C-alpha positions as CSV (number, residue, x, y, z in Angstrom):
1,M,1.2,75.5,51.0
2,T,3.8,73.1,49.2
3,A,6.0,76.2,48.8
4,S,6.3,77.9,51.9
5,A,7.1,73.6,53.5
6,S,9.9,73.6,50.7
7,P,11.9,76.3,52.7
8,V,12.1,74.5,55.8
9,A,12.0,70.9,54.7
10,Q,15.5,71.9,53.0
11,K,16.5,73.8,56.7
12,A,16.4,70.5,57.9
13,I,18.1,68.3,55.2
14,E,20.9,71.0,55.8
15,A,20.6,70.9,59.6
16,A,20.9,67.3,60.1
17,K,24.0,66.7,56.7
18,R,25.9,69.8,59.4
19,G,25.2,67.6,62.3
20,R,27.2,64.5,60.4
21,S,30.5,63.9,61.2
22,P,33.0,63.8,57.7
23,L,34.0,59.8,58.7
24,A,30.2,59.3,58.8
25,D,29.6,61.0,55.6
26,T,32.4,58.4,54.6
27,F,30.9,55.6,55.7
28,R,27.6,56.6,53.6
29,Q,29.0,57.6,50.7
30,F,31.0,53.9,50.5
31,R,27.5,52.2,51.2
32,K,26.4,53.3,48.7
33,N,29.2,51.2,45.9
34,R,28.2,47.6,45.8
35,V,30.8,46.6,44.8
36,A,32.8,47.9,46.6
37,M,30.8,46.8,49.5
38,L,30.7,43.5,48.2
39,S,35.2,43.2,47.9
40,T,34.8,44.9,51.7
41,V,32.6,41.4,52.7
42,F,35.0,39.1,50.5
43,L,38.6,41.1,52.2
44,I,36.7,40.4,56.1
45,L,35.7,36.9,54.8
46,L,39.5,36.1,53.4
47,V,41.0,37.4,56.7
48,L,38.8,35.1,58.9
49,V,40.1,32.6,56.9
50,A,43.9,33.5,56.9
51,V,42.9,33.7,60.7
52,F,41.3,30.2,61.6
53,T,42.7,28.2,58.6
54,D,44.5,26.6,62.0
55,T,44.7,26.5,65.6
56,F,47.7,29.2,65.4
57,V,46.1,32.1,67.5
58,F,45.2,29.8,69.8
59,T,48.5,28.6,70.6
60,L,50.0,31.5,70.4
61,F,51.2,31.4,73.4
62,T,51.0,27.6,74.4
63,G,54.0,26.5,72.4
64,E,51.5,24.1,71.1
65,K,51.8,22.8,67.3
66,P,49.1,24.1,65.3
67,E,46.4,21.6,64.1
68,P,44.5,22.2,61.1
69,L,40.8,24.2,61.3
70,L,39.5,25.4,58.5
71,A,41.9,24.0,56.5
72,P,41.2,19.9,55.7
73,Y,44.8,19.3,56.3
74,H,48.2,20.9,57.0
75,Y,50.0,22.0,54.2
76,S,53.2,19.7,54.6
77,E,50.9,16.7,54.6
78,A,51.8,14.4,51.7
79,N,50.0,11.3,50.5
80,F,52.3,9.7,47.8
81,I,49.8,7.1,47.0
82,Y,47.7,9.8,45.6
83,V,49.6,12.4,43.7
84,N,48.4,14.6,41.1
85,A,44.8,13.1,41.8
86,P,41.8,15.2,40.3
87,P,39.6,17.4,42.2
88,M,37.2,14.9,44.6
89,T,39.0,12.2,44.8
90,R,38.1,10.2,47.9
91,T,40.8,7.8,49.1
92,D,40.3,3.9,50.5
93,D,40.6,5.3,54.1
94,G,37.9,8.2,53.7
95,Q,40.2,10.9,53.0
96,L,38.4,13.7,50.4
97,Y,40.4,16.0,48.7
98,L,38.5,18.5,47.7
99,L,40.4,20.5,44.5
100,G,43.0,17.6,44.3
101,T,46.5,17.1,45.5
102,D,49.8,18.5,43.8
103,Y,52.8,16.5,42.4
104,L,53.8,15.5,46.3
105,G,49.9,14.6,47.3
106,R,49.1,17.5,49.2
107,D,46.2,19.0,49.4
108,I,45.3,21.8,46.9
109,L,42.4,23.6,48.8
110,S,44.6,23.4,52.4
111,R,47.6,24.9,50.6
112,T,45.5,27.6,48.8
113,L,44.1,28.4,52.1
114,Y,47.3,28.6,54.1
115,G,48.3,30.4,50.9
116,T,45.6,33.2,51.9
117,R,47.7,34.3,55.1
118,I,50.7,34.3,53.5
119,S,49.3,36.8,51.0
120,L,47.3,39.1,53.2
121,A,50.3,39.2,55.7
122,V,52.5,40.3,53.3
123,A,50.4,42.6,52.0
124,F,49.6,44.2,55.6
125,V,52.7,44.4,56.6
126,A,53.9,46.2,53.5
127,A,50.9,48.7,53.3
128,T,51.4,49.6,57.0
129,V,55.3,50.2,57.1
130,S,55.5,51.9,54.1
131,L,51.9,54.2,55.4
132,I,53.8,54.8,58.5
133,I,57.1,55.4,57.0
134,G,56.0,57.5,54.3
135,L,53.3,59.2,56.5
136,I,56.0,60.9,58.7
137,Y,58.6,61.6,56.1
138,G,56.0,63.2,54.3
139,L,54.4,65.1,57.1
140,I,58.0,66.1,58.0
141,S,59.6,67.2,54.7
142,G,56.5,69.3,53.6
143,Y,55.8,71.1,56.9
144,S,59.7,71.8,57.3
145,R,61.9,74.5,55.9
146,P,62.2,74.8,52.3
147,A,66.1,73.6,52.8
148,I,65.4,70.9,54.7
149,D,62.3,69.6,52.7
150,N,64.3,70.4,49.6
151,L,67.1,68.2,50.9
152,M,64.3,65.6,52.3
153,M,62.6,65.2,48.4
154,R,66.3,64.9,46.9
155,T,67.2,61.9,48.9
156,V,63.3,60.3,47.8
157,D,65.0,61.0,44.3
158,F,67.7,60.0,44.9
159,L,66.5,56.3,46.3
160,Y,63.8,56.8,43.4
161,G,66.9,55.9,41.0
162,F,67.5,52.5,41.8
163,P,65.0,49.7,40.5
164,I,63.1,48.5,42.9
165,I,62.2,45.3,42.2
166,I,65.8,44.4,41.4
167,F,66.8,45.8,44.9
168,I,64.2,43.4,46.3
169,I,65.5,40.7,44.4
170,L,69.1,41.3,45.4
171,M,68.3,41.6,48.7
172,Q,66.0,38.2,49.0
173,V,69.7,36.8,47.0
174,Y,71.7,38.0,50.1
175,F,68.7,37.4,53.1
176,K,68.9,33.6,51.1
177,S,72.8,32.7,51.5
178,L,72.8,34.5,55.3
179,S,70.2,31.9,55.8
180,R,72.2,28.8,54.6
181,R,75.6,29.9,55.9
182,G,74.8,31.6,58.8
183,E,76.6,34.3,60.2
184,G,76.4,34.0,64.5
185,G,75.4,36.6,66.5
186,L,73.0,39.0,65.6
187,A,72.4,37.6,62.0
188,D,71.3,34.3,63.5
189,V,68.3,35.8,65.9
190,L,67.4,37.3,62.7
191,I,67.5,33.5,60.6
192,N,65.6,32.3,63.4
193,I,63.0,34.5,63.3
194,D,62.9,34.1,59.6
195,K,63.0,30.5,59.8
196,A,60.2,30.3,62.1
197,M,58.2,32.9,60.0
198,G,58.5,30.4,57.1
199,G,60.5,33.0,54.8
200,M,58.0,35.7,55.8
201,F,60.4,38.4,58.4
202,F,63.3,38.5,55.2
203,L,60.4,39.1,53.0
204,F,58.8,41.5,54.7
205,I,61.9,44.1,55.4
206,A,62.6,43.4,51.6
207,I,59.4,44.8,50.4
208,G,59.2,47.0,52.7
209,M,63.1,48.6,52.5
210,L,61.4,51.1,49.6
211,N,57.9,51.2,49.1
212,W,57.9,54.2,51.0
213,L,58.6,56.3,49.0
214,G,55.5,57.2,46.6
215,M,53.2,57.7,50.0
216,A,56.2,59.9,51.0
217,R,55.7,61.9,48.1
218,I,51.8,61.9,48.5
219,A,51.6,62.7,52.2
220,R,54.0,65.6,51.7
221,G,52.1,67.4,48.4
222,Q,48.9,66.6,50.9
223,T,50.7,68.7,54.1
224,L,51.9,71.4,51.4
225,S,48.1,71.8,50.2
226,Y,46.7,71.9,54.1
227,K,49.8,74.4,55.7
228,Q,48.7,77.3,54.9
229,K,45.1,76.8,55.4
230,E,43.1,79.0,57.6
231,F,43.0,76.5,60.7
232,V,46.7,76.1,60.7
233,E,47.4,79.6,60.9
234,A,45.3,79.7,64.1
235,A,46.9,77.2,65.4
236,R,49.8,78.9,64.8
237,S,49.1,82.2,66.2
238,V,47.3,80.8,69.6
239,G,51.0,79.3,70.0
240,A,50.7,75.4,69.3
241,T,53.9,73.8,68.6
242,N,54.8,72.8,65.2
243,L,54.7,68.5,66.6
244,R,50.9,69.6,67.9
245,I,49.9,71.1,64.7
246,M,51.6,68.3,62.7
247,G,49.2,65.8,64.7
248,K,46.9,67.3,65.5
249,H,45.7,69.1,62.4
250,L,47.2,68.5,59.4
251,L,47.9,64.6,60.2
252,P,44.1,63.9,60.3
253,N,43.3,66.2,57.0
254,I,45.8,64.1,54.9
255,L,45.2,60.7,56.4
256,G,42.3,59.5,54.2
257,P,43.8,60.1,50.9
258,C,47.2,58.0,51.7
259,I,44.6,55.6,53.4
260,V,43.6,55.0,49.7
261,A,46.6,55.3,47.9
262,E,48.1,52.7,50.1
263,T,45.2,50.2,49.4
264,L,45.1,50.9,46.2
265,A,48.8,49.5,45.8
266,I,47.8,46.6,48.0
267,P,47.1,44.8,45.3
268,G,51.5,45.1,43.5
269,Y,52.1,43.8,47.0
270,I,50.7,40.9,46.5
271,F,52.0,40.4,43.1
272,L,55.3,41.4,44.1
273,E,55.0,38.5,46.7
274,A,54.1,35.8,44.5
275,F,56.1,37.2,41.6
276,L,59.0,36.4,44.1
277,S,57.7,33.1,45.4
278,F,57.3,32.2,42.0
279,I,60.9,32.9,40.6
280,G,62.1,31.2,44.6
281,L,63.1,34.1,45.9
282,G,59.5,34.4,48.3
283,V,58.6,32.1,50.7
284,N,60.9,28.6,52.2
285,P,59.1,25.5,51.1
286,P,56.8,24.0,52.0
287,T,55.2,27.1,53.5
288,P,52.8,27.2,51.0
289,S,52.2,30.7,48.8
290,W,50.1,31.3,45.6
291,G,53.3,32.4,43.5
292,L,54.6,29.2,44.4
293,M,52.3,27.0,43.6
294,I,51.7,28.7,40.4
295,S,55.4,27.7,39.6
296,E,54.9,24.2,41.1
297,A,51.6,23.9,38.6
298,Y,52.3,25.4,35.1
299,P,55.1,22.9,34.3
300,A,52.2,20.5,34.5
301,L,49.3,22.7,32.6
302,R,48.0,20.9,30.3
303,T,47.7,17.4,31.8
304,Y,46.3,19.0,35.6
305,P,45.2,22.5,35.0
306,H,43.3,22.0,37.9
307,Q,46.8,22.6,40.5
308,L,47.4,26.3,38.3
309,F,43.8,27.7,38.2
310,V,43.1,27.2,41.8
311,P,46.1,29.6,43.2
312,A,45.6,31.9,40.4
313,I,42.1,32.2,41.0
314,A,42.3,33.3,44.6
315,L,45.1,35.1,43.6
316,T,43.2,37.4,41.0
317,L,40.0,37.7,43.1
318,T,41.9,39.1,45.9
319,T,43.9,41.7,44.0
320,L,40.7,42.5,42.4
321,A,39.0,43.1,45.3
322,F,41.3,45.0,47.4
323,N,41.4,47.3,43.6
324,F,37.1,47.5,44.2
325,M,37.7,48.3,47.7
326,G,40.5,50.7,46.8
327,D,38.3,52.7,44.1
328,G,35.5,53.1,45.9
329,L,37.5,54.5,49.6
330,R,39.0,57.0,46.8
331,D,35.3,58.1,46.0
332,A,33.8,58.0,49.9
333,F,36.7,60.7,50.3
334,D,36.2,62.7,47.4
335,P,34.6,66.1,49.2
336,R,32.3,66.9,45.9
337,L,30.6,63.1,45.8
338,R,29.3,63.8,49.8
339,G,26.3,66.0,48.4
340,E,25.1,63.3,46.5
341,G,22.1,61.1,47.2
């Protein structure tokens, strides 16, 4: 009885698997990784904190000044009576500094929460720009004729010759000097946008200039491996245009590995922003950034260690969460693991 029922059960399992979409299989595999799932939940909470730190979202189109929402105080609000206050300090008028204050009497918790917005904004914008530019460039290069492919990739190799960190630093130095002296015309418009964004606009440009190069190589490699497959030949044989083949047949197949690679690159963007802010080439003070907070706190490490540990822990946990989530996505998109469990 058992022997005759086993093949039937096996066929039912195989039919159920055939009924699932690749995306459903990917999500099912991702859910098995508990560390990746916890990291994803943590990052979702961070995004909510970044969005609702103040009322910026609610006043975006009204022109009103945002007020603190989740943050106890505004990031630039200073209390010079309670400078370098330890955690859990309560003032005479009943104000509570849960994580203490910095050297100007600004609430560390509020600045850390606002810093979440800066780090995540830089990470997501840099990742989006890198993914879009690199994906399009690599897809076109990999699908084009060998002569065009060679020309496009030699351009990438040439750009790879520039030391990216030095290039970004020089770009930020130029943008900072541009902001101080003013140029008129379009430059003034860009400067005003950058000032309104607390120095993030030029930071987005500097970080996004060359960080798409690695993504272009990944997308090209994926395209080369798929463009000779049978489904591409079949689409070409029925008269599909090159644009349709790239957009409908190649792009969905190479998108997964590219997203995984870009997710794993996000911690690098966060650390890059923190490094630039640490050396004074990131956001404009008093806009808070974890790197800027670390830069301001490390001289007093022995006396007031909490001022350094709070942003450092936030930076570490965020980068670890992105790494764990990226590892989980990489395993989930691996077809060799689809049949397990």
